N, C-alpha and C positions, 0 to 999 in steps of 0.2 A: 457778556463781555468778560466778566471775572473768570468764568470757566475757560474761555479761550486763552486768556492770559496765563492762567494757571497751567493749562496743558502745554503751551509753548515753552514756558519757563522750565517745566519739568522735563520735557524732551531734551532741551539743550543741556540741562544739568546732567541727565543720565548719559547722554552721548559723551560728554567730556570726562565723565568719571568711570567709564567702562573698564579702564585699566586698573582701577583701584580695587583692592581686595576687600570687597563688601564694606567699604566705608559708608556710613550713613549720610544721607543728603537731606538737608532741612530747607524747605521752601516756605517763606513767610509772605502771606498776602493779606494786607490790612490786619484784620483781627484774628485771622486763622493761621495756625502753624501746622503744616503737614510734613510728616517725616517719611521719606522714601529710602528704601535700602536697595542698593544696586546689586544685581546678580553678579557673582564673581565670574570672570572670563576663564573658561576651561582652555588650558594650553596642553596640547598633546605632543609628546616627544616620541619620535620613531627611531629605533636603533638602526644605524647604518648597516646594511648587509655586508657580510664578508666579501672580499673581492673575488674569491673563488667559488661563491655559492652558485648553484645551478638554479636559474630562473626560468621556469617553463613558459612564462608569458613574455619573455624578452624577445627581441628580434633575432633573426637567424644568426647573425654574427656574434652578438653578445651572448646569446643562449649557448652556442657551441663553445665559445671561449670559456665561459664559466664551467661548463661540463668538463672540458679538457683539463683546465687548471685544477679543479677540485679532484678529478680522477687521478691526475699525475701526483698530486700531493699525497693522496691515499696510497698510491702504488709505492712511492718512495718511502713512505712511513712503514709499510710492510717489509720492504727490502732491507732496510737498516735495522729492523726489529724481527729477526726470525723467531719462529715458534719453537724450534727444536734443533738439536744436534745429535747425531748418531754415529756410533762406531760399528763396523761390520766385518765379518770374515765369511768367505764362501768360495764358490767355484770361480767367481770373477776376480778373486784375490782378496787382499786386505785393504780396507778403506774406511771412508767416512762420508756423511752427507749432511746437508743443512735443509731444514724444512720450513716452509712458510704456509700458515693456515689461511686458506681462502674463506672457509666457513667450517662449521663443526664436523662436516663429513668429507672435506676435500683439503688435501695438503699437496703443495708443489714441492718437489725435491730436486736438488742438484748435488751430485756427488762424484766420487772417484773411487775405483777399486783396482788393484793391480799387484805387481810383485810376482814372485815365483809361486804360482798356484798349481803346478803340475801334480804335486803329491796329493792335493785335495780331491782330484778326480782320477786317481789310479797311477799316474806316472809312466804308463806305457800303453800301447795299443798295437793291434795286428792289422796289417794291410795284406790281404790275401794270406799267404802262409808265413810272412816275415814279421817278426816281432820287433818293435821299435821302442827304445827308451825315449822319454820326452823331457826336455828342459824348456821352461817358459820364462818370459819376462813380459808380464801383462801390463797394459795401461788402458783402463776402461772408464773414461769420464762419461757421465750419463745425466739425463734430465728426464724427469718423469712426474707422474701424478699418483698419489695414494688416495684411494677412496675407501670410506667406511659406509657401504650401502645401507646397512641396518643400524648404523649409529652405535655399534659396539666394537668388540676387539677384532672382528673379522674384517680383513682388508683385501682389496684388489688393486694391483698396480699395473701401469702401462707407461711406456716411454721409449726413448731412443738412446742407444749407446753409440759412442764414437770410438770403435775399437782400434787400438794400435798395439797388437799383440805379436811378440816375437816367439815363434815355436820352432825348436830344433829337435829333429828326430834322428836317432842313431840306431842303425840296424844291428840286431843281434844274430850272429851266425849260428846255424845248427852245428852240433858237434864242436870240435876244437882242433887247433893246429892246422896242418895243411888239409885235413879232411873237413874242416869247417866250411860251410857253404850257405848261401842264401837261396831259398826255393822261390824262384821267380817264374811265374807263368808256366809251371810244370817242368822247368829246367833247374839245374843246379849251377849257381855261380860260386865257384870255390875261391876261398881267400888266397890260397897258394896253389901249388901243384900237388894234387892229392895222391895218396898211396892206393887209390881204388881205380878201377876201370871207369873211363868216361863213357857217357852215353850221348847219342845225338842231341845237340842243343846245349850240352854242358859247356861251361866257360871257366877258364882257370885264371888265377892271378888278378882277381877283381879287387882285393884289398878291402879296406873299410868303406862303409856306405853311410853318408850323412846327408840329411835334407833339411832345408829351411822351408817352412810352410807359412803361407800368408792367405788369409781370407780375403775374398774379393769385395765384400760389402764394406763401404766406407761409413755407412750408417746402418745400425742393426736394431730393428724394432724388438721390443720385449714385452712379455706379459707375465704377471705373477699373481699368486694368491697367497695369503698368509694370515698371521695373527699378530696383534699388537696390544697385549694387556698392560695396564698400568700397575706398577707395584706400589708407588706412593704418588703424591700429588705431582712430583717432578720426574721421577724415574720410572722407566718402563723397559720391557724387552720385546723382541720381535723375531719372527722367523718367516722366511718366504721360500716358495717353490715356484719354478716357472722355466721359461726358456727364452733365448734370444736367437734370432735368425742371422748368423754370420755369413751365410752364403757358401758357395763352392770354394775349393782350395786350389791355390797355385803352389806347385812344389819346385824348388830349385835343388837338384841332386848333384852331389859330388861323390863319385866312387873312385877311390885311389887304386893304384896298381896298373900294370901295363895294359890290361884289357878293361880297365874301369869304365872308360867312355862308352864301350859297347853295351854295358849293362845299364847305363844311366837312363836312357830313354824308356826302357821297359819298366824300371823301378819308378820313374817319374809318373808313368801312366797308371801304375797300380796305386801309388799314393794319392793321385788326384781323383781316381775312381772311388777311393775310400771316403773322400770328403770329410776328413777328420774334423769333428766338432762343427759340422755345418749348422746343426741345431745345438747351440751351446746351452747345456743345462744350467739353470740358476738355482743354487741352494745357498741360502745365507742365514746367518744368525747374528744378532747384535743387541745392543743396548742403546736406549734413548734418554736424553735429558731434555725436559720441557721447561721453557721459561715461564 
């Protein structure tokens, strides 16, 4: 009986003192005193997960929401914290770009290049036998990716240009004065009335010839290869070679003089057959600052 009483009392005392931090419990029964020490209760605290954390074990809706919120937060963090800024000059014009590093081998770029770039690639061209001086006003916003496939200075680039380039071509006449002429499709289109005998197909009083050229592609894909060595921890230089496909050319021709209109259609045909800068060469040099 004493044993049963002792057991019952002990159980009651232990149950009531479970919340106490190892407080000793003394039970007295007649002549015997027994000391019991309660085991401390272990309390576990679990940190609340962040609201945007991706939980692979959550339900479809919660799981997807966490992934989107977390991914969006990471995306905007990269957008407002670019990895680099660059200045460039080349056949697309003068410009700059901003880069965002997706990983150590991949960088997303957004940039613009433009201005009068004609002198950078010659400033003139020939369509059939007629020489034309070129004036340009380029605007080439672009979006692309720069890859470092070997993880070193060698790079490969690809992307899209949205070209809005104004190109004006002015024809240069052969010879000078009234004997000056434009050789078009085997015929001579004279600026004035020449002092030489005319041949079948010759035309007089054509005057000056000017044409506006427009590429038909509204989006121009491009590819480049290049190098991007770092000079210091923050500064580097780069060079790129490649091409962009601008597409075929539409020419709007204005030939002055009494017989200018008769020459315009043939000159237009020759200019469009030439497809000036259908494949736009890309040559650029620049410097980069990395954050």
